[in-house]
N, C-alpha and C positions, 0 to 999 in steps of 0.2 A: 504494500500500500504506500509506504513512504517512498520507495524507489520510483513507482509510477508517478507520484505527485512531483517529485524532484525532476524527473525526465520531462513531464508536461510543462514545467516552468523553466525549461532550458538548461538544466543542470544534467550533464551526461553522467548517468549513475548506473551502477550495477550492483546486484545482490550476490554475495558469496557466503558459503559456509566454510570458513577457513580450514577446518581440519580435513575437509574432503577435496580441497582445490588440487593438490598434487596427486592425490589418490585417483581423482577423476582422469588425470592425464595418463597415469601409468596403469590404472585399473587392476593392478596386482593379479594379472592373469584372468581378469574378469570377475574378481572377487566382489561379493556383495558388500556394501558399506557396513552393514551390521556385523559382518564377520571381523572387522577391525575396530569396532566401537570401543573406545576406552571406558565409556560409561558402563557398558555391559560387563566389562572386565572388573571394574571397580565394584559394581553391585554384587557380582559373584564372590568377590573377596569379602564383602560385608556379610554375605550369607554363609561364609566359612566353607565354601566349596574349594577344597585344596587338592586338586589333582596335579600331577607332575606337569601336564600340559598347561594348565592355567597358571602355574607358578612361572614356568619358562616364558609364557606369553607376556605376563606382567613385567618380568625383568627386561625382556626385549623392548616392550613398549616404553618402559621407563628410560632405558638407555638411548633409544632412538627418538623419544618424544620431543625433547628440546631442540635438537638439530633439525628435526622435521618441521617444527613450528617456525624456527628461524628461516629455514629455506622457503617455507610457504609465505612468510611475511615478505621476504625479498622478491619472490616471484610475483606476488600481488602488487607490490610497490612498482615494479617495472612493467609487468604485463598490463596493468590497468592504470598506468601513470597519468593518463589524461582524463580519468574518470573519478567520480566520487565512489567510494566503496562502502556499501552498507553490509555489515556483518551481524549475525546473530550470535551473541556470546563471545565474539572474538576468540581468544585462546584460553580464557579464564576457566571455563568448564573443562576443557581438555586437560589443562595442567592439574586441576583439582582431581579429575578422574585418574590421572597418572601418578600424581605425587601426594595426594591426600593432604595431610597436615603440613607437608613441606611445600605445598603449591605456592603459598604466599612468598616464600623466598625465591622460588623459580620465577614467579611473575615479575619480580623486580628487574630481572635481566632481559626481558623481552621488550622491544620497542612498543610504546603505547599508541593506542588509537588517538587521533586528534580530538575527537569528542566521543564520550561514552555515556549512554543513558542507562540508568538502573531503575527498573520497574520494581518497586517494593510493595509488598502486601502480605496477606496472611495465607496460610497453607490451604484453607478451604477454597479460597479464590483460585489459587494456582492449580489445585487438583481439578477444579471444575472446568478449567480451560485446557486440560491435557487431552489431545485427540489421539495420542499414540498409546496403545494398550500397554506397551512395555513401560513407558514413563509413568503411567498411572499405577502400575503394579509395584513400583519401587517404594520401599518403606519410608516413613516420615523421618527416620534418623538421618538418612542420606540427604534429604532436602533441608533438614534443620542445619546440618553442618555446612552445606553449600550456601544457604541463605545468609548464615552468619559470616562466611567468608566474603560474600558479595558486599555485605554491609560494611565490613572492615575496609576492604579495598576501595569501596566507593568513597569513603571518607579520606583515605590516604591519597587517592589519585584524582580527586575532584570530579567524580562522576556527577552528571546531572540527574538528580533523583526525581522520579515521577511516581505519583500514586497509582498503583496498578488497579485500584478500584474504578478509575475513570474508564469510560467506554473507549473502544479502539479509535474512534474518530477524534476524540479529545486528546488521546495520547499522541496520535499522528500530528495533530495541530501543534502540540508542545514541541515535539521533535523537529518538525518543519520550521517552526519559528526560530529555534536555537540554531539550526543548521544554516538557514538563510541569513540570519544575523551574522554568524561567524564568517560566512562566505562573502558578505558585503562589508567586511571590515568593521563589524560592530554597529552598523547603522541599520536599525529597524529590520523589518522583513517584508516581503512582498505579499 
């Protein structure tokens, strides 16, 4: 919705899901995105499913996670250099799923987005908006931990906080206002 609005107003914009940008290029032999999902790996760890395969997979994802994120950032920076890039969750969720309590430390070393919006609300609201059955099946402990992480890093890195109770049109208006103001050198918005 935001990308469409920005494009209609003359801002060349694209939407990307950062953790899949490079995977979409190489496709890992045609692998399904879900087969390399760090969230599924993290949730399986929370559920204490400890097979040899899952341990090896977590170790490999941890070792390759930061270099992959950095390579993806560089690719996006150069491939989309003449466009605004709108991302969902940037790499924050990715690092959380890979590094759990150490994710805040890892986040410090990744280049930051120019503007980050944080939709804050309560769990009932978030669960009511989940359209993915896997996401909705994940326990509250996982979301409690990540919501607290987002609240901490939002303060630390100056995210623009938006009340998630607003309807999607109002949320879109707030984001559009901030983005166009920033792109117009701090002068109002269109």
